[in-house]
N, C-alpha and C positions, 0 to 999 in steps of 0.2 A: 130674234132681233127685228122689231117692228119698224115701220116707216117713220114713227115719231121718235125713234132713238137717235140721239146725236152721238153719244160716246158709249162704246161697249168694250169692257176689258175682261179678260179671262186668263187664269193661270199666271198672273203677274207676281213674280217673286224678285227680291233683291237681297243679295248677300254681300256683306262687308266682311273683312277678315275677323273671324270669331263671332260674328253677329248676323243673325237672320232678321233683317229689318222688315221684310214683307214675305209672307208665306202663302202663295197660291190665292191671290186676291181676284175676285170676280164680282162685277156689278155693272150697271148701266145708268146713264143719265139721259133723260128724255129732253126733247126740245121744250122750251117754255116752262120748265119746272125749277123750283128752288129745292135743291137736294143737299141735305146736311151730311157732312162727313165728320164723324165724331169718334172720340176715343181719348184715353188718357195720354199724357205726354209720353212719348216713346212707343206709342201704339203703331206708328208707321205712317201717320198722316202726311208729315212733311216729306218723307221719302216718296210717297205716292204722288204728291203734287209735283215733285221734281222730275218724276218719270213722265207725267202727263205734259209737263212744260218742256221736255227734251233735255233737261239738265243732267239727269241720270238715264242710263240705259238699263232696262230690266234684264234679269237673267234669261238664259235660253229657254224657250218654250212659251214665253208670254205671247198673247195675242191682243192687239189693240185695233179696234175698228172706229173710224171717225166717219160719220154719215154713211155707214155701210161699207166703206172701203177699208181694206186692211192696210195698216201702216207698218212698214217693215223697219224703218229707222227714223225715229223722231228726234230732230234737233230743235234747239230753241227757235230758230228762224222758221223751220217747218211747222212747228206748233202754232206760231203766230199766223202763218199763212193759212193754216187749216182752221183758224178761228178760235184758238185757245189762248186766253189772256189771264195772267195771274196778277192779282193785286195783293202784294205782300204787305206785312204790317208796317214796313218802313216806306212803302209806296214806290221806292226806286225812282224818285223824281229828282229834278235839278233845282236846288233852292235859289241859285243865283241868276236864273233866267225867268222870264215872265210866264204868265198863265198860258197865253196863246202858244208860245214856243214849246212849253212842256206838253201841251196836248197834241200838237200837229207837226212839229218840226222833224221828228224822227221819220214819220211816214213820208214826208216830202223828200228827205235826204235819200231814203231807200229807193226812190224812183230813179235815182241815178242821174238826175239832171245836173248840168254844170252850174246853173244859176238857180238859187232858191227863190221861189215866189213868196215873198212875205205877205202879199195880198191874199194869196191862196191859203197860207197858214192861218191868217186871221179869220178868213171866211169859214174854213173847216172847223176851227175851234169854236167860233160863234154858233155855227149850225149845230154842232154836237152838244154844246151846253144848252141850246134851246130845246133839243130833243129830250134832254134830261129834266127840263123844266126848272133850271136854276140860273141865277144871274151872278156872274163873277166878272169883275173888271179884267179884261184880257191883258192889260198892260201892267197889272200888279205883279211885283216879284213874288215868286212862290213862297219865299221865306216870310212874307208879311201876312200870309193866310193862316187861319186856324187849322187845326188838324182835320176837322170835319170838311172844310173846303178843299184842303189838299187831297183828301180822299176822293172828292167829287172830280177833281182834276184828273186823278189816276183812272177813274172810271171813264171819263170822257176820252182820255188817250186810248184806252182799250177799244172804245167804240169807233174811233177813227180808223182803226185797223179792221173794222167789220167783225168784231168779236161775236162768236156764236155761243161760246161757253166762257163765262167769267168765273174764275176760281178766286174766292175772297177769303183770305186767311186772317181770322180774328179781326174783322173790319170794325167792330164796335168797341174795341178794347180801350180807346182813349176818348170816347164820345160821351157827351151828356145825354140825358134821356130825350130831350127834344131833337138832338142831332141824330140819335138812333132812329127816332120816328121818321125823320126826313130821309135817312138812308133806306129804311124799309119801304117808304113810299116809292122811291126811285127803283128799288129792286123789284117791286110788284109791277111797275110800269115796264121795266125791261122784260120781265116774265111775260106780260101781255103781248109784247112785240115779238115773242118767240125765242128770246135769248135764254139759254139755260144758265143757272148759277149753282156752282158747287160751293157751299157755305160752310166754312170751318169755324167753329166757336165752342167755347166751354160754358157759355151762359145758357143754362137749361131753359129759362123762361123765354129767352129770345129765340132759341131753336124752335120751340113749339109755336111761337107767335108768327113765324115767317116761313117755316119749311113745309114742303109737301111730302117728302119722303126722307128717311134716315138710313144711312149706311154706317154700321158700327164696326170699328176696328178694335181689337184687343191683342196686345202682344204680337203684332204683325199679322194676325189672322183676321179674316172677315167673318163676323158673326151673323151677317145677313142684312138685308134691306127691308125696311118696315114702313108702312104707311102711318100717317099721323094718328089715325084712329086705332092703331095697334099698340101704342105705347102711352105710358104716363111717366111722370118724373121718376118714380122709384124703379120702374122696369128699365127705363133708359139707363139710369145710373148703375143699376145692377149689371146690365149688359156691358157697360163701359169698364167697370172696375172689378166685376165678379163678386161684389159684396155691397151691402147697403151703406151709404155714406151720409152722415148728417153732420152739421156743424156742432162741435162740442161747445157748450156754453160754459166757459171756465168760471170758477168762483171769483168774485171780485174782491180786491184787497184795498184797504186804505193804507197807502204807502206814505210814510212820514219823511220829513226833511226835504231839502232842496239840493239836489245834485247840480242842477242847472236852472238858471232863471233868464228868461228873455224879457227885457223891460223897454217898452215903447219903441219897438222896431218899426221903422217906416221906410218905404222906398216908393218914390213917385211912380204911379202906374202899376204897382205890384201889390202893396199892402200898406195899412195905416195903423199906427198905435197898437202894435201886437205885443201883448204882455201875457206871459204864463210861466209856470214853473214845472219842473220834472223831478220826481222823487226817485230815490234809490230803488231799483228793481221794479219800477212801475212801467206799465205799458200805457202810454198816453195816445189816444186816437185823435186824429184831426180829420174832419170830414167836411163836406159841403159840395156844391156843384162844381163841375169842371170849370176852371177859370176864376175860382174864388180866391186864389193866391196861396193855396196850401203848399204846392211844390216850391214856390218862390221863397217861402219862409224857411223851408228845410235847406235850400241852397244858400240862403243868407247865413244860417248857422254854420254851414260847412265851408264858408269862404268862397262860394261860387257866385254869389249875387249880393254884393256889398250893400248894406242898408245905408240910406242917407242919414239916418239918425237912430238913436237908441243904444242900449247897453246890453252886454251879455256877461253873465256871471257864472262861474264854474266853482262849485264848492265854496260859495260865498265871496270869491275874489273876482273883481272885474277883469275880463280878458278881452283881447282883440284877436280875431281870427281873420287874417288877410288872405289866406290861401288854403286849399285843401291840405297842404303839407302841415300848416299850423294846426289844423283840426286833428289830423292824425296823431301829431305829437301830443295833443291834449287828450287822446283816447276817444275821439269822436270819429265814427265811420258813417258813410252815406251810401245807401243802396238806391240807385236811381231807377225811375220808372222805365226809361227807354234803354233797355239792355243793349240794343244793337248800336245805337249812336253813342252811348255814354258808358256802358257797362263792360263791354268785351272788346278784345282785339280778335276779330273774327277769324283771321287767317292763322292765328297762333293756336297751339294745342290747348286742350282742356287744362292740363297740368300747368302750362305757362300762365294761363289766365288766373288760376287759383293762387299761384305762388307770387304773382307779380307785385302784390302789395307789400310783401315781406322779403323780397329778393335780397335786399341789403343785409338782412339778418341771418342769412344762411350761407355766408361765404366762409371759406376756410382761411387759414393764416396767411396764405399768399394771395388772397383776394378773389379766388375762383369759387364758383357755386359748388356747395357741398351736394353732390348729386344724390347721395343716400338720403340726406335730410329733405331735399327737394321732393324726392319720390314718396317718402313717408308722409309728408304733409299733404301732398296731392291725394294720395290713396286714402288718407284719413277722412278727408272731406267728401271724396267720392262715395265712400262707404256711409258716412254719417248722414248725408243728404240723399242717398240712394239715387245718384246721378246715373242716367242711362244714355248710351251704352257705357259700361264701366271700363272704358278704354282710355287710359291717361293721355295717350298720344293723338287721339282723334281731334281734328280741327274743330274749333267752336262753331264755325260756319256750317258744319255738317250735322249739327245737333238740332233736335226739335226745340221749339220756342220755350217750352216749360223747363227743359233740362238746361238750356242756356241760362234761364233765370236762376236755377239752382247753382250754376257755376258762379254767377255774380254774387249770390249769397255767400258761397264758400270763400270767395276772394276776400270779402270784407270781414267775415267771421274769423278768418285766419289772422287778422290783426289783433285779435283779443280786445275788442273795444270795451270801454266803460259805458259809452253812450252810442246807441245804434239808431240812425235815422233811416227809415225804410219807406220808400215811396211806392205805393201800389204793389206790395210784395207778391201777390198772387195773380197779377195781370197776365192773362193768357195761359193760366195753369189749370189743369183739370181738377175736378172735385176731390179726387182721392189725394192728389198732391197738396191741395189747399189744406186739407186736414193735417197733413204731415208738417207743412210750413207753420201752421198755427201752433201745433204742439211744440215745434222747435222754438218759436218765439217765446212761448210761455215758459219753456224750460230755461231759456237764456235769461229771462227776467227772474226766474226762481234762483238763478245763480248770482243775481245781483246786478246784471246789466240793465241799464235804463234804456227804454225804447220809445221812440216816437214813430207811430205808423200813420201814414196818410193813405186813406182808402176811400174809394167811391162806393164800395159795397157795404151797405149798412149792416147786413147780417154778419159780415166779417168783423166790423168795428164793434158791434154789440157782443159778439162772441168772445173776443180776446182782450179788449181794452179794459183797463181799470177805471179810466176816466176819459171823457170825450169832450173835445172842443169843436164847435161848429163855426165855420167861416162863411161869410157872404160878402161878395164884392170887396175883397181885400181887408175885411175887418172881422174880428171875433164877435159873434152875435149871441153866443151862449155857451154854457158849460154844464155837463151832466156828470154825476157819479153814474157809472154804467148801469147799476141796478135800478136806477130811476129813469133810464132813457128808453124810448121806443122809436121805431122807424118813423112813426107819424110825427112825434115831437121834433125829431131831428129835421125832417123834411119841412115842417112849418118854419123852423128857423132858417134853413138853407134857402128856401124860396121866398118867404114873406118877411123874415127878419124878426119873428117873434114866436113864442112857444105854442100859441093856439091860433087857429084861423077861425073867422066867423063863418057860419054856414053859407052866407051870401057869397063869400069869395069863391067857394067851390062850385057855385052855380053859374059863375061868369063864363 
């Protein structure tokens, strides 16, 4: 353990009833390095993060050293005091208070003073944002900020606590390319100032773009720590999943008929004059830059974001969907992008989350839940989607991000939908699980379910969609049959609004 080591862990294990989540993990994180922690969903990353942040206690025999000193019992407060800060995917911020308060009020409260110095809160927040090199209005309510700026607020809050190790869990999952570049610039600046970053991501290209070293977990075991010059894409993926994984490019189909038609949907500030149709058994991909209005269109169809004007037709008949309940009765289900805020009841069990959408359909004659049917349905989807750990009673909050996403999929597939609206279905999911989700969606389409998938990952859209719509600034700017689409053509439309760019535009 050298003087440049901030964190050293050895023999760290964690066992839950019937499951070994971590098995004898050992590695170190150096000061001023960006260290990637990677592995499939269920590999143990989330459990390890919770141990490092004091949420979980490791099994007996674990050794944790922070700045050379052995830590005997790490609590969340002790972790913060020792310089460890976790920025989760949901940021754990307060949407109803302003930027300055989100950044600095907790640190002020913890000083134990009777009176809060609002001037000090503003000064600390302003100084911290200045260190990051970003400008955000301190008085803006957090809920008014973009996801990218909320993330910067979360980083600033960690720096107020004098963080020496930032653990960033899937920090780029909801960011555009330009926002990712801004985040990476800030991460490199933090690295230069001596702050260590433990970076958790499933995006292989981003891992190689920003990381100095890689620690790989698989099935709860540590396969080793590697320098960036020791790995390439194929080697890294093989370590993560034990096999080579590639996107399967599914054969494209020309699906006939109109199961659903959206005609001239508009909503101020969201989207304008949106018109398209969906055929039986078709996978229709909608892509574009973050903020193009894609999610808002799906929510409008599902009754969560009522359009100001326009019509919706189902099997040739005009219908009105005023609520999600209306949509479900019509056979339309929606899998949201944000599983934590919209997809799960985190304190409930996996089984409860899976069965919640059809709870009224499995009651016996006296109105009580048929426990046998309840269990069979939950176990069916746990098996079908290979959800880990396969423990029906485990709380959703204790599951890894990718397996939480599978629970959300199961929850809506249990409704036997005719039309499935899917927003970023593999967000935060490892490469092996992505292939499984893609196959599942294609199988569902093969069974006659019509699917609309919103995705920012162009290889994903090109792999599984039969037809692709591109949105830009709230409007549809182009449509492709999938076998005629390329990433370059899609990006030209998404960025420039037309299929081809002139050479001069790329020189600007």
